[in-house]
DRENDO-1510 file (C-alpha; in Angstrom, 1 decimal, always signed):
<recs>
REC; n; res; u; v; w
REC; 1; UNK; +145.6; +12.1; +136.5 .
REC; 2; UNK; +144.5; +11.6; +132.9 .
REC; 3; UNK; +145.6; +13.6; +129.8 .
REC; 4; UNK; +142.4; +15.7; +129.7 .
REC; 5; UNK; +142.7; +16.7; +133.3 .
REC; 6; UNK; +146.4; +17.6; +133.0 .
REC; 7; UNK; +145.9; +19.5; +129.9 .
REC; 8; UNK; +143.1; +21.6; +131.4 .
REC; 9; UNK; +145.2; +22.3; +134.5 .
REC; 10; UNK; +148.1; +23.4; +132.3 .
REC; 11; UNK; +146.0; +25.8; +130.4 .
REC; 12; UNK; +144.5; +27.2; +133.5 .
REC; 13; UNK; +148.0; +28.5; +134.5 .
REC; 14; UNK; +147.9; +32.2; +133.9 .
REC; 15; UNK; +149.9; +33.0; +130.7 .
REC; 16; UNK; +149.9; +29.5; +129.3 .
REC; 17; UNK; +148.1; +29.5; +126.0 .
REC; 18; UNK; +148.3; +27.1; +123.1 .
REC; 19; UNK; +151.7; +28.2; +121.9 .
REC; 20; UNK; +153.3; +27.7; +125.3 .
REC; 21; UNK; +151.4; +24.5; +125.8 .
REC; 22; UNK; +152.8; +23.0; +122.7 .
REC; 23; UNK; +156.4; +24.3; +123.5 .
REC; 24; UNK; +156.0; +22.2; +126.7 .
REC; 25; UNK; +154.9; +19.2; +124.8 .
REC; 26; UNK; +158.0; +19.4; +122.7 .
REC; 27; UNK; +160.0; +18.4; +125.7 .
REC; 28; UNK; +157.7; +16.2; +127.6 .
REC; 29; UNK; +156.0; +13.1; +126.2 .
REC; 30; UNK; +152.5; +13.9; +127.8 .
REC; 31; UNK; +150.7; +16.7; +129.5 .
REC; 32; UNK; +150.9; +14.8; +132.7 .
REC; 33; UNK; +154.6; +14.8; +132.7 .
REC; 34; UNK; +154.7; +18.5; +131.7 .
REC; 35; UNK; +152.4; +19.4; +134.6 .
REC; 36; UNK; +154.5; +17.4; +137.2 .
REC; 37; UNK; +157.9; +18.4; +135.9 .
REC; 38; UNK; +157.2; +22.0; +134.7 .
REC; 39; UNK; +160.8; +23.5; +133.8 .
REC; 40; UNK; +161.9; +26.3; +136.1 .
REC; 41; UNK; +163.2; +28.5; +133.3 .
REC; 42; UNK; +159.7; +28.6; +131.7 .
REC; 43; UNK; +158.1; +28.9; +135.1 .
REC; 44; UNK; +160.2; +32.0; +135.9 .
REC; 45; UNK; +158.8; +33.7; +132.7 .
REC; 46; UNK; +155.2; +33.4; +133.8 .
REC; 47; UNK; +153.4; +35.7; +136.0 .
REC; 48; UNK; +153.7; +35.6; +139.7 .
REC; 49; UNK; +150.1; +34.2; +140.1 .
REC; 50; UNK; +151.0; +31.4; +137.6 .
REC; 51; UNK; +154.0; +30.5; +139.7 .
REC; 52; UNK; +152.0; +30.5; +142.9 .
REC; 53; UNK; +149.3; +28.3; +141.1 .
REC; 54; UNK; +151.9; +25.7; +140.0 .
REC; 55; UNK; +153.9; +25.6; +143.3 .
REC; 56; UNK; +150.6; +25.1; +145.2 .
REC; 57; UNK; +149.7; +22.4; +142.8 .
REC; 58; UNK; +153.1; +20.7; +143.2 .
REC; 59; UNK; +152.8; +20.6; +147.0 .
REC; 60; UNK; +149.0; +20.0; +147.5 .
REC; 61; UNK; +148.0; +18.2; +144.3 .
REC; 62; UNK; +144.3; +17.4; +144.5 .
REC; 63; UNK; +143.7; +19.9; +147.3 .
REC; 64; UNK; +145.2; +22.8; +145.2 .
REC; 65; UNK; +143.2; +25.6; +143.6 .
REC; 66; UNK; +144.3; +24.4; +140.2 .
REC; 67; UNK; +143.0; +20.9; +140.6 .
REC; 68; UNK; +139.8; +22.3; +142.2 .
REC; 69; UNK; +139.1; +24.5; +139.3 .
REC; 70; UNK; +139.5; +21.5; +136.9 .
REC; 71; UNK; +137.1; +19.4; +138.9 .
REC; 72; UNK; +134.5; +22.1; +139.0 .
REC; 73; UNK; +134.9; +22.8; +135.2 .
REC; 74; UNK; +134.3; +19.0; +134.6 .
REC; 75; UNK; +131.2; +19.0; +136.7 .
REC; 76; UNK; +129.8; +22.1; +135.0 .
REC; 77; UNK; +130.4; +20.5; +131.7 .
REC; 78; UNK; +128.6; +17.3; +132.7 .
REC; 79; UNK; +125.6; +19.4; +134.0 .
REC; 80; UNK; +125.4; +21.4; +130.7 .
REC; 81; UNK; +125.9; +18.4; +128.5 .
REC; 82; UNK; +129.2; +19.8; +127.2 .
REC; 83; UNK; +131.7; +17.2; +125.9 .
REC; 84; UNK; +135.4; +17.8; +126.2 .
REC; 85; UNK; +137.8; +16.4; +123.6 .
REC; 86; UNK; +141.5; +16.5; +124.2 .
REC; 87; UNK; +144.1; +16.6; +121.4 .
REC; 88; UNK; +145.3; +13.0; +122.4 .
REC; 89; UNK; +141.7; +11.7; +122.1 .
REC; 90; UNK; +141.1; +9.4; +119.1 .
REC; 91; UNK; +138.0; +11.4; +118.4 .
REC; 92; UNK; +139.9; +14.7; +118.0 .
REC; 93; UNK; +139.0; +16.1; +114.4 .
REC; 94; UNK; +141.7; +14.5; +112.1 .
REC; 95; UNK; +142.1; +17.8; +109.9 .
REC; 96; UNK; +142.4; +20.1; +112.9 .
REC; 97; UNK; +145.0; +17.8; +114.4 .
REC; 98; UNK; +147.2; +18.3; +111.4 .
REC; 99; UNK; +147.4; +22.1; +111.9 .
REC; 100; UNK; +150.2; +23.8; +113.7 .
REC; 101; UNK; +149.6; +23.9; +117.5 .
REC; 102; UNK; +145.9; +23.0; +117.4 .
REC; 103; UNK; +143.6; +23.7; +120.4 .
REC; 104; UNK; +144.7; +21.4; +123.0 .
REC; 105; UNK; +141.0; +21.0; +124.2 .
REC; 106; UNK; +137.7; +21.4; +122.5 .
REC; 107; UNK; +134.4; +22.1; +124.3 .
REC; 108; UNK; +131.5; +20.7; +122.3 .
REC; 109; UNK; +127.7; +21.2; +122.6 .
REC; 110; UNK; +125.6; +19.1; +120.5 .
REC; 111; UNK; +126.5; +16.2; +118.3 .
REC; 112; UNK; +130.1; +15.3; +118.7 .
REC; 113; UNK; +129.9; +13.1; +115.6 .
REC; 114; UNK; +129.2; +16.2; +113.4 .
REC; 115; UNK; +132.8; +17.2; +113.4 .
REC; 116; UNK; +133.7; +14.0; +111.7 .
REC; 117; UNK; +131.7; +15.1; +108.6 .
REC; 118; UNK; +133.5; +16.7; +105.6 .
REC; 119; UNK; +133.2; +20.3; +106.2 .
REC; 120; UNK; +133.2; +23.5; +104.1 .
REC; 121; UNK; +133.7; +26.8; +106.0 .
REC; 122; UNK; +131.7; +29.8; +104.9 .
REC; 123; UNK; +132.9; +33.3; +106.2 .
REC; 124; UNK; +132.2; +36.8; +105.3 .
REC; 125; UNK; +131.2; +40.3; +106.3 .
REC; 126; UNK; +128.9; +41.0; +109.3 .
REC; 127; UNK; +127.5; +43.9; +107.4 .
REC; 128; UNK; +127.0; +42.1; +104.1 .
REC; 129; UNK; +124.7; +43.3; +101.3 .
REC; 130; UNK; +121.5; +41.7; +100.4 .
REC; 131; UNK; +123.2; +40.0; +97.5 .
REC; 132; UNK; +126.0; +38.7; +99.8 .
REC; 133; UNK; +123.5; +37.2; +102.2 .
REC; 134; UNK; +121.5; +35.7; +99.4 .
REC; 135; UNK; +124.7; +34.1; +98.0 .
REC; 136; UNK; +125.7; +32.8; +101.5 .
REC; 137; UNK; +122.4; +31.1; +102.1 .
REC; 138; UNK; +122.0; +29.7; +98.5 .
REC; 139; UNK; +125.5; +28.2; +98.5 .
REC; 140; UNK; +125.0; +26.7; +102.0 .
REC; 141; UNK; +121.7; +25.2; +100.9 .
REC; 142; UNK; +123.3; +23.5; +97.9 .
REC; 143; UNK; +126.5; +22.4; +99.6 .
REC; 144; UNK; +124.6; +21.2; +102.7 .
REC; 145; UNK; +122.4; +19.3; +100.4 .
REC; 146; UNK; +125.5; +17.7; +98.7 .
REC; 147; UNK; +126.4; +16.2; +102.2 .
REC; 148; UNK; +129.0; +18.8; +103.4 .
REC; 149; UNK; +128.6; +20.2; +106.9 .
REC; 150; UNK; +128.7; +23.9; +106.9 .
REC; 151; UNK; +131.1; +25.5; +109.4 .
REC; 152; UNK; +131.1; +29.2; +110.3 .
REC; 153; UNK; +131.4; +31.6; +113.4 .
REC; 154; UNK; +127.8; +32.3; +114.2 .
REC; 155; UNK; +128.5; +36.1; +113.7 .
REC; 156; UNK; +125.9; +38.3; +112.1 .
REC; 157; UNK; +125.7; +38.7; +108.4 .
REC; 158; UNK; +127.3; +36.1; +106.2 .
REC; 159; UNK; +127.9; +33.5; +109.1 .
REC; 160; UNK; +124.4; +33.5; +110.1 .
REC; 161; UNK; +123.1; +33.3; +106.6 .
REC; 162; UNK; +125.4; +30.3; +106.0 .
REC; 163; UNK; +124.2; +28.5; +109.1 .
REC; 164; UNK; +120.6; +29.2; +108.2 .
REC; 165; UNK; +121.1; +27.9; +104.6 .
REC; 166; UNK; +122.4; +24.6; +105.9 .
REC; 167; UNK; +119.4; +24.3; +108.3 .
REC; 168; UNK; +117.1; +25.1; +105.4 .
REC; 169; UNK; +118.6; +22.1; +103.5 .
REC; 170; UNK; +118.0; +19.8; +106.5 .
REC; 171; UNK; +121.8; +19.6; +106.7 .
REC; 172; UNK; +124.4; +19.8; +109.4 .
REC; 173; UNK; +126.0; +23.0; +110.5 .
REC; 174; UNK; +128.8; +23.7; +113.0 .
REC; 175; UNK; +129.4; +27.1; +114.8 .
REC; 176; UNK; +132.8; +27.9; +116.2 .
REC; 177; UNK; +132.6; +30.5; +119.1 .
REC; 178; UNK; +134.9; +33.1; +120.2 .
REC; 179; UNK; +133.3; +32.7; +123.8 .
REC; 180; UNK; +132.5; +29.7; +126.0 .
REC; 181; UNK; +129.9; +27.4; +124.5 .
REC; 182; UNK; +127.6; +28.4; +127.4 .
REC; 183; UNK; +127.8; +32.1; +126.4 .
REC; 184; UNK; +126.4; +32.6; +122.9 .
REC; 185; UNK; +127.6; +35.8; +121.1 .
REC; 186; UNK; +126.0; +37.6; +119.7 .
REC; 187; UNK; +122.9; +37.4; +121.8 .
REC; 188; UNK; +120.8; +37.9; +118.7 .
REC; 189; UNK; +121.9; +34.6; +117.4 .
REC; 190; UNK; +120.9; +32.5; +120.4 .
REC; 191; UNK; +117.8; +31.2; +118.7 .
REC; 192; UNK; +120.0; +30.1; +115.7 .
REC; 193; UNK; +122.3; +28.4; +118.0 .
REC; 194; UNK; +119.4; +26.4; +119.6 .
REC; 195; UNK; +118.3; +25.6; +115.9 .
REC; 196; UNK; +121.7; +24.3; +115.1 .
REC; 197; UNK; +121.7; +22.0; +118.1 .
REC; 198; UNK; +118.1; +20.8; +117.4 .
REC; 199; UNK; +119.2; +19.8; +113.7 .
REC; 200; UNK; +122.0; +17.6; +115.0 .
REC; 201; UNK; +124.8; +20.2; +114.6 .
REC; 202; UNK; +127.3; +21.5; +117.2 .
REC; 203; UNK; +128.7; +24.5; +118.9 .
REC; 204; UNK; +132.5; +24.4; +119.5 .
REC; 205; UNK; +134.9; +26.4; +121.3 .
REC; 206; UNK; +138.4; +26.0; +122.9 .
REC; 207; UNK; +137.7; +28.4; +125.6 .
REC; 208; UNK; +136.4; +27.6; +129.2 .
REC; 209; UNK; +132.9; +27.8; +130.2 .
REC; 210; UNK; +131.9; +31.4; +131.1 .
REC; 211; UNK; +134.6; +33.0; +128.7 .
REC; 212; UNK; +133.2; +36.2; +127.2 .
REC; 213; UNK; +133.6; +37.1; +123.6 .
REC; 214; UNK; +136.7; +39.3; +123.6 .
REC; 215; UNK; +138.5; +40.7; +120.5 .
REC; 216; UNK; +141.6; +38.5; +121.3 .
REC; 217; UNK; +139.5; +35.3; +121.1 .
REC; 218; UNK; +138.5; +35.8; +117.4 .
REC; 219; UNK; +141.7; +35.0; +115.5 .
REC; 220; UNK; +141.9; +31.8; +117.6 .
REC; 221; UNK; +138.3; +30.9; +116.7 .
REC; 222; UNK; +139.2; +31.7; +113.0 .
REC; 223; UNK; +141.9; +29.2; +112.9 .
REC; 224; UNK; +139.5; +26.5; +114.2 .
REC; 225; UNK; +137.1; +27.2; +111.5 .
REC; 226; UNK; +139.7; +26.9; +108.7 .
REC; 227; UNK; +141.3; +24.0; +110.5 .
REC; 228; UNK; +138.3; +21.8; +110.7 .
REC; 229; UNK; +137.3; +22.4; +107.1 .
REC; 230; UNK; +138.5; +21.0; +103.8 .
REC; 231; UNK; +138.0; +24.3; +102.2 .
REC; 232; UNK; +137.0; +27.9; +103.0 .
REC; 233; UNK; +134.6; +30.0; +100.9 .
REC; 234; UNK; +134.8; +33.7; +101.3 .
REC; 235; UNK; +131.5; +35.1; +100.4 .
REC; 236; UNK; +131.8; +38.8; +100.8 .
REC; 237; UNK; +134.4; +40.9; +102.6 .
REC; 238; UNK; +136.0; +44.3; +102.7 .
REC; 239; UNK; +139.7; +44.7; +102.5 .
REC; 240; UNK; +140.2; +44.9; +106.4 .
REC; 241; UNK; +138.2; +41.9; +107.5 .
REC; 242; UNK; +138.5; +39.2; +109.9 .
REC; 243; UNK; +137.2; +36.8; +107.1 .
REC; 244; UNK; +140.3; +37.5; +105.1 .
REC; 245; UNK; +142.4; +36.3; +108.2 .
REC; 246; UNK; +140.4; +33.1; +108.2 .
REC; 247; UNK; +141.2; +32.7; +104.4 .
REC; 248; UNK; +144.9; +33.3; +105.0 .
REC; 249; UNK; +144.9; +30.9; +107.8 .
REC; 250; UNK; +143.3; +28.3; +105.5 .
REC; 251; UNK; +146.2; +28.8; +102.9 .
REC; 252; UNK; +148.7; +28.3; +105.5 .
REC; 253; UNK; +146.8; +25.2; +106.7 .
REC; 254; UNK; +147.0; +23.8; +103.1 .
REC; 255; UNK; +143.2; +24.2; +102.7 .
REC; 256; UNK; +141.3; +25.0; +99.5 .
REC; 257; UNK; +140.2; +28.6; +99.4 .
REC; 258; UNK; +137.4; +29.8; +97.3 .
REC; 259; UNK; +136.0; +33.4; +96.7 .
REC; 260; UNK; +132.8; +34.7; +95.1 .
REC; 261; UNK; +133.4; +37.7; +92.9 .
REC; 262; UNK; +131.2; +40.8; +92.9 .
REC; 263; UNK; +130.8; +44.1; +91.4 .
REC; 264; UNK; +133.9; +46.3; +91.1 .
REC; 265; UNK; +131.8; +49.1; +92.6 .
REC; 266; UNK; +131.0; +47.1; +95.8 .
REC; 267; UNK; +133.5; +47.6; +98.6 .
REC; 268; UNK; +132.3; +44.4; +100.2 .
REC; 269; UNK; +133.6; +42.6; +97.1 .
REC; 270; UNK; +137.2; +43.9; +97.2 .
REC; 271; UNK; +138.3; +41.3; +99.8 .
REC; 272; UNK; +137.2; +38.6; +97.5 .
REC; 273; UNK; +138.8; +40.0; +94.5 .
REC; 274; UNK; +142.0; +40.5; +96.5 .
REC; 275; UNK; +142.1; +37.0; +97.5 .
REC; 276; UNK; +141.4; +35.7; +93.9 .
REC; 277; UNK; +144.4; +37.8; +92.8 .
REC; 278; UNK; +146.4; +35.9; +95.5 .
REC; 279; UNK; +145.4; +32.5; +94.0 .
REC; 280; UNK; +142.1; +31.7; +95.6 .
REC; 281; UNK; +139.7; +29.9; +93.3 .
REC; 282; UNK; +136.9; +31.9; +91.7 .
REC; 283; UNK; +133.5; +30.3; +92.1 .
REC; 284; UNK; +130.1; +31.1; +90.5 .
REC; 285; UNK; +128.2; +28.1; +91.7 .
REC; 286; UNK; +128.4; +25.6; +94.5 .
REC; 287; UNK; +129.3; +22.9; +92.0 .
REC; 288; UNK; +132.6; +24.7; +91.7 .
REC; 289; UNK; +133.3; +24.2; +95.4 .
REC; 290; UNK; +131.8; +20.6; +95.5 .
REC; 291; UNK; +133.6; +19.3; +92.3 .
REC; 292; UNK; +137.1; +20.4; +93.7 .
REC; 293; UNK; +136.5; +19.2; +97.3 .
REC; 294; UNK; +134.8; +16.1; +96.1 .
REC; 295; UNK; +138.0; +15.0; +94.4 .
REC; 296; UNK; +139.8; +15.2; +97.6 .
REC; 297; UNK; +137.3; +12.7; +99.2 .
REC; 298; UNK; +137.7; +10.1; +96.7 .
REC; 299; UNK; +140.3; +7.3; +96.6 .
REC; 300; UNK; +141.9; +6.1; +93.5 .
REC; 301; UNK; +139.8; +3.2; +91.9 .
REC; 302; UNK; +141.5; -0.1; +92.7 .
REC; 303; UNK; +142.6; -2.3; +89.8 .
REC; 304; UNK; +143.1; -5.7; +91.7 .
REC; 305; UNK; +139.9; -6.3; +93.8 .
REC; 306; UNK; +139.2; -9.0; +96.2 .
REC; 307; UNK; +135.7; -10.5; +96.5 .
REC; 308; UNK; +132.9; -8.5; +97.8 .
REC; 309; UNK; +132.0; -8.6; +101.6 .
REC; 310; UNK; +129.1; -7.2; +103.6 .
REC; 311; UNK; +129.2; -3.5; +104.5 .
REC; 312; UNK; +129.7; -2.0; +108.1 .
REC; 313; UNK; +126.5; -2.5; +110.1 .
REC; 314; UNK; +125.4; +1.1; +110.1 .
REC; 315; UNK; +125.6; +1.3; +106.3 .
REC; 316; UNK; +123.8; -2.0; +106.0 .
REC; 317; UNK; +120.9; -0.5; +108.1 .
REC; 318; UNK; +120.6; +2.3; +105.8 .
REC; 319; UNK; +120.7; +0.1; +102.8 .
REC; 320; UNK; +118.0; -2.0; +104.1 .
REC; 321; UNK; +115.8; +1.0; +104.7 .
REC; 322; UNK; +116.4; +2.3; +101.2 .
REC; 323; UNK; +115.7; -0.9; +99.6 .
REC; 324; UNK; +112.0; -0.1; +99.8 .
REC; 325; UNK; +112.4; +3.2; +97.9 .
REC; 326; UNK; +113.6; +6.8; +98.5 .
REC; 327; UNK; +113.6; +8.0; +102.0 .
REC; 328; UNK; +114.1; +11.5; +103.6 .
REC; 329; UNK; +116.6; +12.1; +106.5 .
REC; 330; UNK; +113.7; +12.1; +108.9 .
REC; 331; UNK; +112.4; +8.8; +107.7 .
REC; 332; UNK; +115.7; +7.2; +107.5 .
REC; 333; UNK; +116.6; +8.3; +111.1 .
REC; 334; UNK; +113.1; +7.0; +112.3 .
REC; 335; UNK; +113.6; +3.6; +110.3 .
REC; 336; UNK; +117.2; +2.9; +111.4 .
REC; 337; UNK; +117.3; +4.5; +114.7 .
REC; 338; UNK; +120.5; +6.3; +113.7 .
REC; 339; UNK; +120.8; +10.0; +115.0 .
REC; 340; UNK; +120.9; +12.7; +112.3 .
REC; 341; UNK; +124.5; +13.6; +112.8 .
REC; 342; UNK; +125.7; +9.9; +112.4 .
REC; 343; UNK; +123.2; +9.3; +109.7 .
REC; 344; UNK; +124.6; +12.1; +107.5 .
REC; 345; UNK; +128.1; +10.8; +107.9 .
REC; 346; UNK; +126.9; +7.2; +106.9 .
REC; 347; UNK; +125.0; +8.7; +103.8 .
REC; 348; UNK; +128.1; +10.6; +102.8 .
REC; 349; UNK; +130.1; +7.3; +102.9 .
REC; 350; UNK; +127.6; +5.5; +100.9 .
REC; 351; UNK; +127.4; +8.4; +98.4 .
REC; 352; UNK; +131.0; +8.5; +97.9 .
REC; 353; UNK; +131.1; +4.8; +97.3 .
REC; 354; UNK; +128.4; +5.1; +94.6 .
REC; 355; UNK; +125.8; +3.2; +96.5 .
REC; 356; UNK; +123.2; +6.0; +97.2 .
REC; 357; UNK; +122.5; +9.3; +95.6 .
REC; 358; UNK; +120.6; +12.3; +96.7 .
REC; 359; UNK; +117.3; +13.4; +95.4 .
REC; 360; UNK; +115.4; +16.7; +96.2 .
REC; 361; UNK; +115.0; +16.2; +100.0 .
REC; 362; UNK; +115.6; +12.4; +100.1 .
REC; 363; UNK; +118.1; +9.5; +99.2 .
REC; 364; UNK; +117.8; +6.4; +97.0 .
REC; 365; UNK; +120.0; +3.4; +96.2 .
REC; 366; UNK; +121.9; +3.6; +93.0 .
REC; 367; UNK; +124.4; +0.7; +93.2 .
REC; 368; UNK; +126.6; +2.6; +90.7 .
REC; 369; UNK; +129.7; +2.1; +92.9 .
REC; 370; UNK; +132.5; -0.3; +92.4 .
REC; 371; UNK; +134.4; -0.2; +95.7 .
REC; 372; UNK; +134.2; +0.2; +99.4 .
REC; 373; UNK; +136.2; +3.0; +101.2 .
REC; 374; UNK; +138.8; +0.4; +101.9 .
REC; 375; UNK; +139.2; -0.5; +98.3 .
REC; 376; UNK; +137.1; -3.7; +98.3 .
REC; 377; UNK; +134.7; -4.4; +95.5 .
REC; 378; UNK; +131.1; -3.7; +96.0 .
REC; 379; UNK; +128.2; -6.1; +95.1 .
REC; 380; UNK; +125.6; -5.1; +92.6 .
REC; 381; UNK; +122.4; -5.8; +94.3 .
REC; 382; UNK; +121.0; -4.8; +97.8 .
REC; 383; UNK; +120.8; -8.5; +98.9 .
REC; 384; UNK; +124.8; -8.8; +98.3 .
REC; 385; UNK; +125.4; -5.8; +100.5 .
REC; 386; UNK; +123.9; -6.9; +103.8 .
REC; 387; UNK; +124.7; -9.9; +106.0 .
REC; 388; UNK; +122.0; -12.5; +106.1 .
</recs>
């Protein structure tokens, strides 16, 4: 039994959520050991059904109901094209893994590589004002155009406007669900979810397939939204708002928190004003967000640089394609054969290294950079950047 299978089996036990799962992992080296050697004191605290589930697994192993459910869940995921990422997997999102008791398993529909992109979470009211929706869309357009993936919760209002803004900029956007990835909620946003997938984004949940959208699921969803992101932007929210919970989670996770101010007469701005009083950064333009997060992306400039060497192969492919002049994302994807999600990540790396810059709807070579991401000096002409 591998780590993913054991983790899914543990989480299937009635009453075992992420908190108890991580309690087990404090005492056992792996999920496999925890499942095989489940401590009796904890087992006795679980429901009678959970005790029956584990004892049957312990005696019947692969023939048990628990093992059968895992096998069927894996088969359903394969049929639907859903990818599963365990917390012990090298591909598990790095920022999320740094949070306290992260989701043990992520269900992903769409481009798994999208989760590797630097992300800005955008959250706010479901019943946002027209101005709030306009702000969400405009900020998302500009931030996505700067190379950030826009992460939100696929809810009505600000969430949906943020996703649509990222799509408008031909950027990548990631929707975190409070339901299974096969049960889009709200139903009104099903077409938006399909657009996100078609554009190289992803739908993500920690809940098993078929899970419905229940109120208890949304705080869990919110901690994933903030945990995946470098920073959280609160667009518009009342004082009692789930969006404020996301922002507070972000502060606990040591993320940057931003808020857009509004009119003192607008009740939907009070949540933002409250957050600003508590220390969130007041922002008026997307540049306020990008400049602060951009600093977190950059490494210090090295002083003792070794000789130049060729870039990684994917970066070389992009450099060759751009050597003939500016190219749009669509043309670059066609010319290089790199999928849009992976291509955005490569372009972000090259942009941070000062090798490419973004124009309106396209990218071009700049060769302004002086280093690789690993600290090595860059060449000054396209020919020096690629292998012969």
